[in-house]
N, C-alpha and C positions, 0 to 999 in steps of 0.2 A: 857527929850525929848527922844523919841525912835529913834533907828538907822535909820529906813526907813524914819522918818520925817526929819532927818538930811540931807538925800540925796536930799531933795527938796530945801535946803538952801545953801549947800556948795558942791563943786565938786573938780575935779582934779586941777583946777586953784588955789584953796585955799590950795593945798598941802594935802587935806584930801580925801581919797577914800570913796565914798558913796556905794561901792559895795565890802564888805569884802569877803575874802576867806571863804570857807566852812569847812576848816579842823577842827577848834575849835568846830564848831557846830557838826561835826561828832564825835569828841572825847567826847563831852558833859562834859567839865572840871567843876568840882564843887569847889567853893571857900568859905572858912570860916576863921574866926579870933578868936584866943584864947587870953585872957588877961594873965597877969603875973601869976595869980593863976590857970590858966588852964580852966577858964570858957569861954563858947562860947559867944562872943559879937557881931559877924556878921555872917549871914547865907544866902547863895545864894539859889535861886530856884533850881539850878542844884544840890546843896548839898541835898536839900529835896528829889529830884528824886533819888540820889545815895544812901542815907542812910535811907530814909523812914520817917525822923522826920520833922515836920513842924517847922517854925521859933518860933511859940508860945511854942512848946514843948521842944525846945532845948536851946533857948536863956537864958543865965543866969545860965545854968546848966553846970556841969563839962563835959569836953570833954571825960572823962573816960567812959561815957555812950556808946561811940562808940567803945569801946575795950572790948574784952573778959577778964574776971578776970585773967586768967593765963598770959595775956600779959601786965598787969598793970606795972610791974617793968620795962619792956623793953621800953614801950612807955614813961614812966616817964623819963628815962635816955635820950631818944632821945629829949624829950621836953626841958630838961635842957640844952642840947647842943645847941638847936636852940635859946633859950633865951640868951645864952652866945654869940651868934653872928654867930654860924656855920650854914651852910645850909645843909639840908639833903634831899636826893632823894632816892626813892626805893619803893619796894612793901611791903605792910603791910596788915595783915588780919584785917578786920573791922567787928564789930557786927552790923548787920542791925536791924532796929526796930522790924522786925518780928522774930528775934532771930537767923537768919541764918548768917553764916560768908561768907564774900566775900573778894577777894583780890583786893586792890586798889593801883594804882601806884601814889605816892605822890611826890610833890615838895614843901618843907617847908622852910620858911625863917623868920628871925626876922624883926619886924617892930618897929620903934620909932616914937612917936608923939611929938608935940611941948612942951608938959608938961613933957617930959622925961619918960613917961610911955612906957613899953615894951609889945609888942604883938607878937604873932606867927601867920603867914599867912600860911594856908594850902591849897594847890590845889591838887585835886585828880581826877582820872578817873578810871573807871572800867578797870582792867588789861586786861580782855578779849577783850574789845573794842580797847584798845591801841595796843595789840599784833596783832589784826586783821588789823588795819590801817598800822602798821609797815610792816606786811607781804605783804599787798597790794602795799605799796610803794616800797618794795624791789622787788616784782615781776614785777611791772611796770618798774622800773629802769633797771632790768635785761633784760626784754623783749626788751626795747628800745636799750640798749647798746650792748647786745650780739646777737640781731636778725640779721640773714643774709639778711633780707629784709630792704631796705632803708626806714627809718622813719624820717619824718620831722614834727615838731610842729610849728604852726603859731599862733600868737595872733589874737584878733578880727579884727585888721587892716590888717591881712594877711601878717604880717611880721614875719620872722623866729625867733623863740626863742630857738629852740633846734633841733639838728640833730645828728643821731647816726653815727657810723663809716661807715656803709654800705652806708649811704647817702653821706658822704664825698667822699668815693671811687667812687660812681656813678657820682657825679658832678665834681670831681677833684678839689674841693675848700675846704680849711680847715673850720671847724665849726666857728671859731672866725671871719673869713672873711665873712661868710654868715649871721651872726646875724644881724637882723634888715632889711634884704633885702626881697623884694617880689620875688615870684617864677619866674616872668619874668626877674628879674635882675640876678637871680642865673643861669638860663638856658634859655637865650633869643632865642636859636635855637631849642627849644623843645615845639612847639605848645603852646607858652606862653599865648596867648589870650584864647585858649580853656581851659587851666589849670586854669587860674584865674577866668574864668567864672564858671567853675565847683566848685571851692572853694567858690565863692560868693553864689552860689545856695545852697550848703550844709550849709554854715554859716547862711543863711536866713531861710531855711526850717527845718533844723535839720535832713533831710533824707539823709542817706549816699549814695554815688555813688560808685559802685563796678566795678572793672575790666574795667576802662576806658583806652583805648589804646592811647598812645601818641608816636610820633616818632620825631627824630631829632638827634642833636649832642650836646655833653657837652664838657667841658674843659678836662675831663678825656680821651676822644677819639675824638678829633676834626676832624679827617679825615674820620670817618665812621658813617653812620646812625645807630641808635639803635631804638629798640621799647621797650616800657615799659608798663606794666599793672599797673595802678595806682588806688588805692581806697582812697576815702575821707570820713571822718566822723568827726562830730562836737564833741567838748569836753565841757561838762557841769559839774559844781561842784555839790555837794550834795544838794545845795539849788536851783538848777536849773538855776544858772547864767551861761551864755556862757563865757567860758574862752579862747576859741580858736578853732583851727582845726588841725587835724592830717592827714597826707597823707603818705601812704605806697606804695612803688613802687618795682616791680620785673622786671628785664631785661628779656624780652621774645623774644629777637631778633632771637635766634635760633629757637624757636617755630614758630615764624612768618615766618622765612625763610623756614622751613620745610613745613608749611602749604601752603605757596605760591608755593613751588616746587610741592607739591601734586596737588594743584589747576591747575598749569600750565600743569602737566602731564595729568590730566584729560581733560584739555582744548585741548591738542594736540590730545588725543585719540578721543575726540568729533569732532574735526576738520577733522581728517582723516575719521571718519565715515560719516560726512557730505559730504566730498569730494566724497565718493563712490556713493552718491545719487544725488549730484548737478553737477558733472562733467560728461560729455558724455551723456547727455539726448537726444541728436540728433547726427546724423552723418554729421552735418555741421561743417566744420573745424573752421571757424571763431567763431561760437557759442561756440564750445568746448573751444577755447582759452579764450573767454570772461568769461566762467564759471570758468576756472582755476584762472584767475585774480580776479574775484569777491569772490572766496573762500578764497584767500590769504589775502584780505583786508576786515576789519581791524584787523582780529584775529592774523595774523602773521606779517603783514607789513602795513605801511601807504600808500604805493604806490606799484603797481606791473605792470610789462610789460611782454608780451609773444612775443618772436621773433622766427620765424622758418626759417631755411635755405631755400633759394630760390631753391636750387637744390633738396630739398626734395619735394617741390611742383611740380617740373618738373620730378619727378619719380626716382631720384637718391638719395639713402639714405646713401651711404658711406661717412664718414667724410673726407676721403682723396679726394674723388671726389669733395666735397664741397669747399676744400681749393684751392686757386689759387697758382701759383708758388711762389709768394711773401709772402704766408702765410695769405693773407686776405681772407675774406669770405663775401658772400652776404646774407643779412638777410631781411626778410619781416616781418614788425610788424603786428601782428594779433589782439592784445588787449592791452589796458591800463586801469587801474582802480586806483582810489584814494579815501581815506576815506572821504575827503571833498574837495571843490573847492580850488585849489592851483595852483600857477604858475609852480610848479614842473611838473605837468602833461603835460604842453606845452613843457617841455624840453625833454620829452620822444620821441622816434621815432614815428612819426605820423602813425596811423593805416593805413595799406594798402601800405605804402611807402616802396620802395626797396632801401636799402643802402648797401654800401660796407665798411667794417671795416678792418683795418689792424691787424696784428698779435699781437700787444700790447694791443688791446682793450680786456677787461676782458671777455666779452661774447665769443669772438673768442677763447680766451684761454680755457674757460670752454668747448666749443664744441670740440676743438682740443684734449684736454686731457680727455674729458668725465668725468670731476670731478667738484664738486662745488667750487666756489671761494667765500671766506668770507673775507670781509674787515670790521673789527670791528669799527675802527675810520677812517673816510674818510677825508683826507686833500685835499688841492687844487691840488696838483700834482696827487694824485690818482684819483681825480674826473675827470681829463682830460682823464684818461684811461677808465672811465666808461661812460661818456656822449658822445654824437655823435659829439660835437664840443665844442670849448672853450666857446661860448656864452651859450650853454645849461649847461655846467659845472657851470658857474657863477649863472645861474638861480636856479639850484639844490641846490647849497651851500646857496644862499640867502633864499631859501625856508626852510632851516633847515635840509636838507639831511645830515646825519652824519654817517650812517652805511649802508653797502651794502652787498647783498648776491645774487649770481647767481647760479642756480641749473640747470644742463643739463637735457633736455627732452630726455630720453633714452627709446626706445621701441624695443623689439626683438633684442637687441644688437646694434642698430643703434642710433646715436645721431641726433635728429631732430631739436633741437634749444635750447633755454634757457628760464627759468623763472627768471626774474630780480626783486629783492625786495629792497625797500628803507624804512628806518625809518627817519621820519621828526619830527613829534610831539611827538612820543614815544621816550623818551630820553634814554631808555635802549638799548645798542648796541646789535646786533645779537650775539648769542652765539652758542656753539656746538649743543645744543638741537634744536635751531632754524634751524641750517643747516640740521640736520637729518630730521626734520619735512618738511622742504622745499624740500628735495630730495624725501621724501615719496610722497608728493603731486605731484611733477613733474613726478615721475615714474607712478603714477596712471593716471595722465592726459596724459602722453605721449602715453599710450596704446590707449586711446580714440582719441587722435589727429592722431595717426597713422591709426587707424581704419577709421577715417573720411577722412584722406588723401587717403587711399586705396579705400574707397567707392567712393570718388569724382573721382578718376582715372577710376574706373570701370564704374561709371555713365556716365562719358564723353565718354568712349569707347562705351557703350551701346547706348548712345544718338546719337553718330556719326554713328554707324551702323544702328540705327533705321531711322535716317533722310536720310541716303544714299539709303535705301531700299524703301522709300516712294516717291510718286510723288512730284515733286518740284513745278509744275505749272499746273493749270487745262488744259486739252487738249481741242482743238476746236472740238466740235461735231455739226454736222449739225442738227438743229432742237432742240438742248438742250443746256441750259446754266448750267455750272458746277462751284461750289465753294467748298472749303474744308478747314479744319483746323486740325492741330495735335498739342496737347500740352502734353509734358511729365509730369509725376508726379513730385512734388517738392522733394519727397524723392527718390524713386526707379523708374527708367524707366521700363515700362512694355512692353507688346507685342501687343499693339493695332496697327491695320493697316487698310488701305483703298486703293481702287484702282478704276480707271475708265478705262474700256477696250473697245476700238473700235472693233466691231465684223463684221462679214459678213452681207451683205444686209443692211448696215446702222444701224444695231442694236448696242446697248451699254450695256456692262456688268458693273453693279455697285456692289461693294462688300465692306463690313465693317466687321472686325473681331477682336477678342481679345484673345490672348494667355494667359492662366493662368500662373502666375509667374512673376518674376521681373528680371532685369539685362540683361547681355549679352546673357544668354541662351534663355530667352524669345524672345529677339530681333532676335537671330539666327533662332529659330523655325519659328517666324513670317516671316522672309525672305524666308525660304523654302516653307512655305504655299503660300506666295504671288507669288513666281516663279512658283509653281505648278499650281496655279489658272490661271495665264496667259497662261500657256501651254494648260491646259484642255479647257479653254475658246475658244482658237483658233480652237479647234476641233468641235466647234458648239454644245457642250453638253448642254442639258437642265439643269436648275438650280439644280434639285434634283440629277441628274446623276453626275454633277460636285462635289457636296458635298459628294456623295458616294465615289468618287475617292479620294477626300481630306481626307476622314475619315481614310485612311490607312497611311497617311503621318507621323503623330506622332509616330506610331508604327515602321515604317521603320527607323525612326531616332533614335530608341532606347530610346525614351524619355517617361516619364510618364506624360508629360504635356498634357492638353486638351485645346481645343480652341472653342469659339463660333463664329458663322459666319452667316451673312445675305447676300444672293446673289440674285440679280435681273437682269433679261434680259429685256430691254425696247426697244421698237420700237418708236423713236421720231415722226415718220410720222403717225402712227396709234394710238399712245397712249397706245398700249397694253404692259403690264408689267407682267412678271411671277416671283414670289418670292418663295424662299425656305430658311428655317431657320434651323441652327444647334445649337439649344439652345440659340439663340440670341434674344434680345429685338426686338419687331416689329417696322417697319418703320412708319413714320408719313406722311400722305398725306393731302394736303391743296388744295381744289378746288379753282378756281379763285374767286368765290363769295360765297364760302361755309365755313363750320366749319372744323377746323382741327380734324383729327381722326387718331387713331391707326389702321393700317390695320390688319385684322385677317389673320395671316399666321400660318399654322400648325407648331408647334415647335418640331423639332426633337432633338435627343440627341446631345450633343457637339461632335466635331471632336475628335477622339481618343478613344471614348467609344467602337465603333465597333459593327456591327451586328444589328443596328437599322435603318430601312428604313426612307428615307426622302420624304416628300410630298411637293406639290406646291400649290400656290394660285395665281389666275390670276385677274388683275384689269385693267380697261381701264381708263386712265387719260385724262382729258380735256386739251385743249391747255391753257397754262398759269398755269396749276396745278404745285404745288411744292411738291417734294418728299424729305424727310429727313431720312438718315440712320446715326446711331450714336452708340457709345459704352456706356456701363453702367456708365463709369466715369463721363459722362455729367449730368446724372440725379440721380445718387446714392449718398446718404448722410447717414452716419452711425447714425446720430441723428434723422432720420425720415424715414418713409416708402417710398419705391421707387415710389409708385403711386403718392406721392406728387410731386416729381421731374418731372414725366411724365406729370402731369397736368400743371405744370409751363411751360414746354416746349410747350405744345399745345397752351397755352395762348400767348406765345411769337410769335409763328409762324402763328397764326390764322389771316386771312385778310391781310397777309404780301404781299405788292407789292414793297418793297424796292429792291435795287440791292442785289444780293446774298452775296457779300462781306460784305456789311453792316449788313445783317441778321446774318452772321456768327459771327461778332464781338458782335452784340447785344446779341445773345444767350450765348456766352462764358462769356461775362461780367456779365450776370445775373445769370448764373448757376455754373460757375467754380470759386467759391469764395476761397476755401482753398483745392486745389486738393491733394488727396493722391493716385490718380489713373490716368493713362493716359486717354486722351480724344481724340477721333477721331469723326469728324463731316463731313458728306458729303451731300451737297445740290444739287439737280438737278431740273431744271424747264423746262417744255416743251414749245416750241414755239420760 
C-alpha cells in the first residue's frame, strides 16, 4: 500500500503520521543490499536514479560494477569490515552506468536474516545534494539564531515551536516558557487579536503579510508602549505540505515616534496657517473669539474657552488697571467650543457672562504675569483653581478633563484676556510644544481681537456722533407730514445724513446726503455739512445756490472727502417744490392716485469737486402726494444693478396710503437685508 493511501486509514490518533516530512525526499536517499559474496540482491528506484542501472540490469550482479577498477581494493576492504559488523559512513566515488564518476555519501551497515545469512545494507545520496541541504540548514539556523530581528516559528495550530534570542529579548520570556503557547498568550497586550487574525490569514492563503504594525507592551518593558513592524510568511516543505508559520518583528518605536513628531510638527504649521485665514475674518469681537475657539478645537484641544478682561472692553488695556486691589479681575466670556456635546461645556463660563475671579485662579495668574500656564495632569485641588466654582470643577473632572493650558492674549504689549484649553477625550497631556502652539494662536488672535475691540470703540464713537448730529424726532410742519429713518452699517458707520428745515414763509427744506468714507471722520464731515446747510437755508438761498456754498465746505475742512446731496425747498400750501442735486440719486414722487416715479432732477457734481454749476428742477405736488428722499445704501446691492433696487422701491411706495411710520418700516424691512452701508430715508406727504 502506498503512503498516501495509508493516510486515509490511519492518523495521529494511531501514533502514525500520514504527512511525512520532506527532508528524505529532498535528499533522494538510494537503498540497496549486497549478499555475503557482494552480489546485489535488493535495488530501490532511488538507486536506479542515482547509479543509472535498472533492477533487471543489476540484480544478481557484483556490486563491483558500481566502482572504478582502481578502487576495487579499497571497496573490498570496506565491504569486509561491514560484513564483520562494523558500520561505515563517508563519501566514496561511484561509477555511473554512463561511465562517469560521481561522489556519493554512504551509510553502510551489516544485516542478518533468520537463516543466519549476512548482508550489507547501503544507503547513499549524491554528495552535492547532501552538501546543499546541509548548507541550507546551516544558513537557516544561523539566520534564525544570529539575526537581530526577532523570529518566531509556529506550528499549523499557531503554537510556538521555536524562537530566537531576539524574540526572547523582545518578549522578556525564555524560549522554553514560550514553547506551545499562542501569540496572544505570549504577548496579550500587543494587539493579540489582530496578530492571530493575520497569522490565520497567512496560514490559510499562503500569501505573506509584510510590515504590519502592532503596538503594545511586553514583559520585557511593561511600563512603556512599543511599536513593532511584523511580517508573516507560511512555511511549506519541499512536498508542498504546510509545516507552520514564521513571524519576524522589528521594534520601530523610535521610527514611529519620529514620524509622529514630524506629523505633529506639520500639523502645528498647518494649524497656524489655517489660523491666519480663519481668525479675524470680521471686525466683530465676539465672532473673532469664536473663530479662535473653533480653530483650537479639536486639533489642539477637546474644549476651548476665550475670556477677555472686562476693562479691555471698556477701553482700558493695562493689566494693572484690570486688577483690583485684592488681585482679582473681572472677565467676560466671549466664546466656548467643544469637539462633541459634553457636560464639560456647561462648566465653562457662560458666553456673555461677567465674572470676577480671585488671584489664585489660573487665568488671573496668566493675565497678571502675561505668561502661559500649563497643568499637565489636573487633580481635584488644581481643578478648583481652574473652574469657576466647585460644582463646575466636579463636572469638568467627571467629563474627563485631565490636562489644562491657558495662553494669554497679548496684543501690542497689552494683555487682553486668555485662551483656555482642556483635554478630555484625548488622553495625551499637553506638552511644551502644545504650549508654544497655543501661545502662537493666542498671539495671532489677540491682534484680531484688539483690532475688533478698537474698531468697536471707534464705531460706537462714530455712531454716537452720528446720532447726536441727526434729528431725533420729526418736526411738526403745517401742511406736511414727516417721517424718517437712519440705520448705521453693520460694519463701518458712514456719513449719511438727513434734515428737515422749517424756512420763512412756511416753506420747508428737505435734505438727504452721503459723505464718502467711514468712521468718525465721515461723521464729523457730515456734522459740518449739516450745520452749514442749516445756516445757509436760513438765508433763504435757492437749492442750487445752497449747494454751491456747500461745495466749498470739504475743501475748507482740509479733507479729500466728497459728498452727494439732494436738497429740496417745498411750499406745503401750493405744492411747489424746487430740487437740486449734487451727484445724488433722484427723489421718488407718488401722486395720490398715480404711479410712483423718479423725478428728473439735473445731476451736478458731488460736493467737494468744485467748479461745477448746479441746476434746479421744479415740480408741483398734489395734496396727498408722497415724496421720498434716500441714500444709495437703501437700494444698492453689490450683487445686482442699482436699477433693480430702484424699481423695488417704486413698487413698495406705489399706491401707498399707509401712515408714514409704517411705510418707513415696510421699505427698510424689504430692502435693508444685509447692509454694508448706512441708510437714510426721508418721507414727506403733503396735506
